[in-house]
N, C-alpha and C positions, 0 to 999 in steps of 0.2 A: 503494500500500499504506500509506503514511503517513497519508493522509486517512482511510482505513478503520479502521486499527488503532492510530493514534497514534504518537508518536515514543518507542517503548520499545526496550529492548535486544533483545527478541525480534524486533521489527519490523526493526531494522537487520540482524540475523542472517538473517532471512528475505529481505530485499531483496538481500543479498549472495548468498545461495544461489540465488535466482531469476535473478539477473543472470549467475552463474558456471556453474551446472550445465549449461545448453545448450551453452556454449563447451567445457566439458571433454568432454561426450558427443561432439560433433562432432570434436574433436581426436583422441580415442581411437577413434572409428569409422574415421577415416582411417588411424590406425595399424593397426587391425584389417584394413583392406583392403590394407595394405602387407605383411602377414606373408608370409614366404617359404614357399611350398608345399613346397619341397624340404626344408626343415627339418622340416615336419610329416610328410613321408614318411619322413624319417630316424628320427624319434621312433616311427613305427609299426614300422619295420624293427627298431629296438632294443626294441620292445615295452615302452615306458615307460608307467607308470601315468598316469591322467589328471592326478593331482596333480603328479607328476614332469614330465610334459610341460608343464604350465602353468608350473611354477616354473623349469624349466631351458631351455625352448624359447620359449614364448609371452611370458612376462613380460620376458625380456631384450630381445626385439624391440620391446616396447611402452614400455620405459623412456624412450627419447628423447621419446616422445609424452607421457608423464607429465610430463617436465621442461618441455616446451613449454607444457603445459596450466597448470603451476604458475607459470611465469614470466608468462604472460598473465593468469593469475588474480590474482596479486599486483598487477600494473599496474592492473587494473580495481577490485579490492577497495579499495585505498587511496583511490581517488577517491570511491567510494560512502561510505566511512566519513567522509571529510572533509565531504561534502555533508550527511550525517545529522547530524554534530555542528554544522555550520553552521546547519542549519534548526531544530533544536529541542533540542539538549542544552545543559546548563548547565556542561559541562566538556569537556575534550578540545582537540586542536589546532585543529580546524575552528572551534570556538566562540572560542578565543583569537584566531585569525586574524581572525575577523569582528569581535570586540570591538575589537581594536587598529586594524582598518581604519576602524572608526567613529570612533575617537579620533585618527586620523592619526598613529599611533605607528609609524613606518617601522622604527625599530630593533627593536621587538618583533616585527613582521611578519617581518623578515629573520631574527631569531633563531629564531623558531618554524619558518619555512620551512627553514633550514639544518639545524635539529635533526631535522626530519622527513625531509629528504632523507638525512641521515646514518643514520638508522634504516633507511630503505628500502635504502640501499646496503649496510649491514651485513647485512641479510636476503639481498640479492642475492649478496654475496661469501661469506658464511659459510654460507649454507643452500642456495640454488638452484644456484649454480655447482658446489659439490662434488657435489651430487646429479647434476647434468647431466655433469660429468666422469666420474663413476662409471658412468653409464648409456651413455656413448659410448666407454668405454675400449677396446672391442673393435675399433673402426674403425681403419683404417690411418692412421698418423701421416704428415702432410705432410713432405716432404723438405726 
């Protein structure tokens, strides 16, 4: 994609989307296959509207799969972003890592790496894990 369209912001976003969308689709498809037919039958028995059924029956069952897709997405997306910055951007963490690698500046490489890891851990602990805890709160707690 970069050879055809150049190294622009739109190309980077397109590359991320092209790499991540199939994984999300497969994960959600597996979640749809794992839906409990008994809950679908219960929704019919209570005559829930399609919107109410989706919001109260289907979506809660799919939330763990959304969480898994987001976690795997973040792990893939940061790699793509670093490679895009490394290949052709004049700013960003990937560019700085490449520049400092060429200058043998180990301190700067470690600094950028630790800062990047800190940002990724913050996203994991402040965004992904709370969503995952919320989506799996209905499960039985281990003793």
